[in-house]
Each structure stands twice: as structure tokens, then as C-alpha cells.
N, C-alpha and C positions, 0 to 999 in steps of 0.2 A: 227621468226621459215620459214618464207617465205623469208628472206632476207640473215638469213644463207644458207639454202638450195640454192640458188642463187648465192651466192656468192662461194659454193662450186663447183657448177657446173661449174662457169667460170673458177674456176680455174684448175679444171681437164680440160676442154676442152682446158684452155692457157699452159696446159704441154703436152698435146696430140697433140699440133702445134708445141708445141717446141721441141717436140721427132721427129716431123716429118720432121722439116726444117734440126735437127741436121744429119738426117740420109741421107736428099736430096743433103746438104753439101758433105759427105763423098762420093757420088755416082759419081760427078761431077767432071767438068776439074778441079776445088778446090781441088781436095782431098788432093793433096798436101799441106797443112792447116800447121803450125806450130803445134806442140807437144801442149795438155795445157786441158782445161777445162772447158766450158762453165757457169760451176755452178747450182745453183738453177734458176728457171725461174723468168724471171723479177729482181729478188736481181744479180744473177748474185752470181761473188766470190765478192762482195760488203763487206757485211759484217765481213768477212778474214781479206781484206784490211782495214780496218776502225780498227777490232781489234787488230791487228798489231801495229797500230798509236798508241790506248786507252792503249797499255802496255810498250809504249815507245819505239819499234822496228820496225819503217814503214818498217825496210830493210827486215824482217825477210819472208816477204808475197812472193818479188820475192825468196830469195834465197830458199827458199823451194820446190818451183817449178824448180826452177834451175836445181836442184838438184834433183829432183824426176824425171825429163824426160831428163836425161842424157849430165848436163850442155848446151844447146841450147843455140847458141847468141839471140835467138827470142821463147817466146810462146804464147800462146792467152789465153784469160779469156773472161769475161764479167763483167764491172764495171760501176754502176750507169743507168744500162740499153741500154748500147751498147755494141758490140763483140772490140775487142782490142786484137793488137799485140803490147806485151813487147819488147820494145828492151834494151836488155840489156847490160851494159860496155860502157868503150868509143870507141868499135867500133863500137856500133848501138847508141852512143852520134855523133860522127863525123857524121854517113850516115844522119841522120836526120836534124842535122844541117846542114850537105852542100846540101841536096836534097830542101829546103825551096823553095815553089815554082814552082821546078821540077816535083816532086815525091810527093812532100806531103805540106802540106798546116795548116797552124797555127788552132786548131779547141777548144774547150770547153764544157763541158757539158751543155745539156737544160736548169741547173740553172745559170749559167753565162750567159749563150747569152738573156736567159728572162729578167735576174734580170740587165744587164749594157745596151741594148738594143745594138744600134750602134756604136762604140765607136774602139780605135786603138787595143783591141785582138778581135775583133770579126767580123774584116774585112779583106780583103786580097788583095793580088794585087796590082795594080798604084795607087789606094786607098791609101792602107795601108801604100806604100810606102812613099808618099806625105805625111800623117800625121805622120808619123812618126818620118820625117825630120824635118816638122812643131815643135814638140816636143820637136825633139834634140837641136833646137837651144835655145830650154829655159830651157833645163837640161842637156847637154853635159857638159864637162869639159869646156870648151872653158868660157860658161857662167857661171860657180862655178868661175871661176878665177876673176872675177872681185869681186861685193862686196856681196856674199851669203857667206862665211864664216864670217864676221862680222856682216851681221844679224842673223847666226846660233847660234854665238856666245854671240851674246845679247840675244835672247830668251832663249837661256840654262842658263846663269849665274841667270838670272831672275826665271825661273823654280826654280834653286837649290836653290836659295835664298826663293822662298815662298812653295817648297812642300818639303824641303828637311830640311834645317838650321831650327833648334832649335825642331829636333826629335828627338826621343829614336830612335823607330822603321817605317819602310815603307815598304809597301808590294810594290817590284821592279815593278811589271809589270805593276799591277794599275797605279801605279806613274807617272810609265814611258809611257803610253799609251795615261798622260795626257799631257805630253810633247809632244810626236810628232804627236800628232792632232792638239795640239795647232800652232808647228811648219805649219806644212801642209799649216794651215789655213791661216795662215799671212803670207805663201810666195806663195802659188799660190792666194791666195785671196784678200790679205792685213787687212783682217778679224782679229780684236783686243778684241772687244765686249765679255770681259769672256763669259758673260750669252749668247749669241749667241752660242759659240762655247761648252758649256754645252749643249746647247740644239739639234746640228747639233752632237755630243759628243754620248749623249744616244741614238739618233736613231739609229747612226754606230753599238753602241753596239749588237743590234736586229739584223740589217743588216748585217753583220758578221757570222752572227750565223748559214746563210742557204744560201751561196753564194756558196758553194759545198755542194750539198745535191741533196737527190731522189725530183725530181720537181715534189710532190705532191701539189697540189694547193686548199688544203683544208684549213680551220679555226682549228690555233694551230699549225699546222706545222711549221717546223724553214724556209722553203720555204718562204710559205704562209704570212709568217711576217716579213721575210726579203725583198719580193718584197714589202709589202706594206710598210713597213721603208724607202726602196730605194724610192720609189713613194715623200714619205712626204721627203724626202732629195732633188731631182729634184725639189719641188716645191720651197726650200729656195733659189736653186743653181738658178732657175728662175729669180726670184725677184732682187736677187745679179748681173746678168747678165744684166738686162735690167735696171735695175741704174749707172750698171760702164756704158753701151751702149750713155743714157746720159751724163754721165760728160765728157765721150770723144770726143761725138759732142761740146759740152761747154767747151772744154778747161781746166776741172776741173780734168783731170786725165791723164796719159801716155802710148803711145803705151808699152813702157820698164819695165810700173811697178810693173807689174807679170805676173803670166800664164794669168789670167783672159784679162786683158788687150792684152797682147802678142796675145789669139785665138781670139780675139775681130777682129785684126786688121791686120790677118796675111791672104794670098793669094795663091795660087797654084800658076802656070805659066799662066792658063787662067783666073785667075784675080777670081776664085769659094773661097767665103768663106767657113765655117763652120755655118748650122745651130745654132740659140740660142741651139737648143736640141741636138745636137751633143758636142754642149759645156759643155754640166752640164753632157753627157753622160761621157767626159772622164776625166773628173775634177772630178767627184764621182771616176772612174777609179782611177787616180793619187792619190788621198785621200786614200782610200782602199790601195791603194800599201805602200803609203809613210807611212801610220798610222800603219800598222799588221807588215807589215815585219822588219821593223828597231823597234819596241816595240820587237818582239823574240829578234831579234839580241841582242839588247843594255843588255835586260835581261839576255841573258843566256851567253854571255860574263862577267856579274858582277856576275852571279855564279862560271864562272872557276873562276876569280880573286880570287874569296874568296876561293875557294879551292885549289889556287895555289900561297901562299904567294910570295913565291921565283919570280913568274912570274907576280904579283901583282906590287913587288920590280923596276923591271926590267920596265916595263910601268911607273911607278909615276917616275923615276931617266929621263926619254925620255922627260918625258911632264914635270918636272923640269927644265930641261936643254931649250928646246923655253920658259916657262915661265919666267928663267932669264935673256934671251936678250930681252926682250919687256919691255916698259915703262909701269910706274904704271898705269892701269887700260885699256892700249893698247887692242883694240878687237886681235884674231887671223886673220892674214891672208893667203890666199892660198900657198904660201911659207912656212910658217909654216907647214900646213898638210903635204905638202910633205916631213918633217922631221918626218914623226912618223911611220918610216919604222917598225921598232919592234911592236909598238901597233898596227898596218897592219897586221902581221902577225901572233899574237892573235888574232885578228879577223879572219883571211883566219880560221885558228884552228878550232875555234868555228865553223866557217859556215860548214867549215866539217864535223864534228862530228854530229850536226844537223844543215842541211842548211834551212832557214826560207821557202823557197820554194820546199817542197819533189818530184817535178816533172813535169810536164807539156806536152801536150796533141795536135797529129798530126791529121792528117785525110791522105786518103791515095788519092791521086787523079787518078789516074788510077794503073790498075794492075800491079805489079812488083815483081819480084824474090828477094830473101836477104836471105844468107845464108843456099840455096838450098830449101830455101820454099817458096808458092807462096803467098800473101798479096794482098789481092781483092781490088777494087775501092772500094773508101766507107767505109773500115776498120777505124776505130780510130785506133789509137797509143798512146803509153807512153813511155816516158825516164823516169828512176829514178835517181836524185843526188842522196837519201839515200843510197843506195845501192850499185851506184856507188862509193860514199864515203866511203863505210864500207865493201868494197874487199879485201883482204888479199893480190890480184893482183896484185892490184895498188897502197895500202899503208900496209908497214910496222907496224906490231903493231897496227892495225886499231885502235882499242879503246883508245888508248893511246894520252891524251892529252900534246902535242908536235909542240908547235911553228916554230921549227926550220927546219920544212919540207918545210918551205916559204922561206927560205934563198937562195942565189944564184938564179938560174933556177928554183925554185920551182917544183911543181909535172908534171910529162910527161901531156901532151896537153889530154885533153879530160877526162882524169877523176877526175878534180876539177872541178865543173858546178856549184857552187849554182845561177848563173845568168843566166845560160841557155849558150846559144850559136849560133852564126850564125847570119844570118838577122832576126831574134825576140830577139836575146842577150835582159837580161833583161834593160829597158830604164831607167831605175830610178837606175841604177848601182850606176853614180857618185855622186848623191843625196844620195843614201843611207851611200856612203862610206864617204862624208862630214855628216852626221849627226849622222851619229856612232862614227867618231873621235874625230867632237868636244864635243860632251854630254863627250866621256872617258875620253878628257882633264880637263875640270871640272869637273867632280864627284872625279877622282881622286887626285886631289889637291886640293881638299878640304876636302875632306871623306875618311877613312876607314871603310870597315865593319865584321861584322861577321856573318854568316848564322843561322840562329835561327833551319834550319832544313837542316842541312849537307850534306845526300843524299838522296835531295829530289829527286822525281824521273821528269822524262820529258816524256811530252803525247803528242799524236802529235791530234791535232784537228783543222784539215786544216795545222794547223802551230804545231812546238811544243813550246812548254808550259810550264815550271815548274810548276807540279799539286796545288799547293796551293798559287802560285804567287811571290815564293822567299823571304819571310819575311826576313828583316835583321835588325842587330844591329847597330848603328850607331856609328862610332868616328871623333869626328871633329879634321881637323889640327891648330895651330898657322898661321892664317895670316901675 
């Protein structure tokens, strides 16, 4: 009884402080804040944002508030315990992307910063530039133009033979997760032991559920479980890092073998190397990025191809044309990937309708003015890909699936932002592009499928996922 009364009194006291602080803001020099509401104490408007995602309409949260407050270019809210200014539409995207490290800097919620530790997404300034440059030398287009397409093709063919061929039905999301994680483990760590990959994969399943969550560090909460799983993954990674360091010193591994070797042997202009802990954190980050975003994209592409047989046929014809010009058993090359123009238009339209990363955060480095309002230093900022992509002012008939939008010059700048933009544009863009196209090439030239739940709902639990994982019935092509 005493504990209940204590909790009630704490809530009342906190609420009173919340009201006093809001009144204070309204009477200070920062009174010219954007329109909006902070919602409830502590949780703010987080539940409304999450509910819109669970309903499969994440854009609704933003569109309702823009309409309610007279269509401003920015509005204020409180999400995940932080006061935020939400920048709406292409103008907001352009402003945030163009002022990185000037007026704004990258920021992520407490849960992300605590779980990932010091890595590319949680650092800023010159250190972030160096780390990004080092990772880009492995993940950029020049690197993929060499042997990565063939390696991805080998892994993809093996995956389809093992997990698809001979099956009447599969759950696409669950099956593609195995593929994406195996591919990332192989390319980043040269890890091929299926038991080791399965162990890491089971930890990732727990880890992913609390990456973006209220940072309640109490047993049983998603954040607590995610943090523990991340610690276990790091332990595994540290063992691999130490083993690889020995192998490099003994000449049993090369500096160009994979991302792990690359990070162990690369330094900045002053001769500084990443610590083993920093390497583990960055590999954890890239395993996360390569694991979930690609899984969501591939699953939703298969959903759209199943819904639109005419689009499937066009993709198939493009891929068969590429296969026709190759020797039997010959692997895909970078030049083949460049020929998949229509297929990439399809992928782009899927990401327009359901961007794998719904949006991202920044932090105001100084007080600044935007659209006639004051944005205070220290405030968190947010831009939304989902609301930009679903705005009738940016795209005609926004809910229609139409890959032709991406022909010729494509959408107007800053209206299509699935990978973000500016200095913080998604580091794994080329990796994701190659992975998705190699998979689509192999799946359509081997299989056709029927959707077992034709109108399956897409829900956003951090990322867009078909509610039941997209179960399909398979039909095999004659090879």
C-alpha cells in the first residue's frame, strides 16, 4: 500500500513540475516555439506515435498534427522522454541534411546510445568523419565493384537451395532473416559455421526488440533484455576480434579478407587505430543495419510482386535477359547489377511506400530560427521519411504502387529519402542495394509465389513488417 501511495505522489509531483516547466517556457525568450503539444508526462506522445505504426500508418501521427496546427513546416512534441521539433516535408529534410555539423548533429534516443556504445551513429565531428571514411572504403561502391557481387550470389544460391527449394510454403520474413544475417556474418566476419551463426542470430532476435524503446532498465523490459543480448553478442565478437588479430600477426589472414580485418588494420592520418571495443560496437551496428533493414525490404518486395503479377513478369524478363548472357553456373558481376534498372525502380517504389527506416533524429547545436519559430539549443529534432513519401504534395496518388515514378529523373529532390541525406546518408546504401538485387535475381528466376494472406497488414514495430511474416505458397520454375 505504501509503495502504491509513493508512486502516486511521485506522479503528481512530476506532473506538477512538468506543468511549471511548460509555463516557464511560455514566458521566456523561447516563447516563439513551434506549435504542438508535449503530451503526457514522461511518455509524451510516444504512445500515439507507436499506435500509428501498429496500425500500419506511421505517417498519420505527423499528418494529424500538421493539419491540427495549421500546416506549419515544423511542430513540437515529446517522444521517448525528449522534447522534439519535427521537421515536415522536403524543406525540413533539406534544412537538416544541409546543416549537419553546423546547426544540427546526429542524435539517437537513450536506448540506442546505451545499447550500441561508442560507434559511428553515436559520435560526432572529426572522429565521426574519419570513422565513416574508413567504413566507406569497405562498404562504398568502389569496394562492391570487385568481388562482393559474386560472393553474395554464392550465398544467395545456397540459401535458396537450403531454405526454399523443396518447400511448398515458407514464411518469407522469418526465412529472409536467416539469409540476411548469414550474409552479413560471412561478408563482415568470414563466419560460416551455421551453429555459430544460429547462436548469434538467436541473440539478435532478442536484441532487436529493445533497440528503440523506453530506456527502462528493469528485468523483463525490452530495453533490459536487449542490453543483455547486446552484451552477449559483444562477448562473441571480442573473441573473434582477438582470434583475428593473432591470425593477422601470423600471416594466416589478410587485411582485405573482410570488414573485421579492415577495421583491425586501418588507421587515421595520425596512426590511431580503433580499439577492440570500438570495433565490436561498429560491427554490432552494421550487423544490425544489414540484418533488419534488408530483411524488411526483401519481404515487402516479395509482397508487392505477389500482388502485382504484371510487375513480377517485367522483373522476371529483365533478370532472365541477364541470365541469358551468362555461362552456365557463372556468378553475377557488378556489371550485371547495373543492368537491373527496372528491378531497382520496383525496389525504390517499395521503399517509398514503406521505407525500412521510418525517420531519424538530430540535435540542435545552437538556438536557431526555422520557418519563423525558435528551435532551442539541445532540443532533439526528427525528420520522417514515411510522412514525406505519403504526402500528396510530393507524389500523385500516393498509395498507388507505381514503379514508373522512378523512370528518367525520378522524384523531386528531398521528397524521396529512404536512405536519409547529407553527410549522414545511410552508410550501407550500396550494400543494401546489391544484397536486395542479387536476392531478387535468384528468387524470381527460380520461383513464383502466391500470397496466402492476400491483404496482409503491414505494421511498424520499429520497421515495417507484414503482420504474419508473409506466408507464401511456392511454385518452381524448370531450370
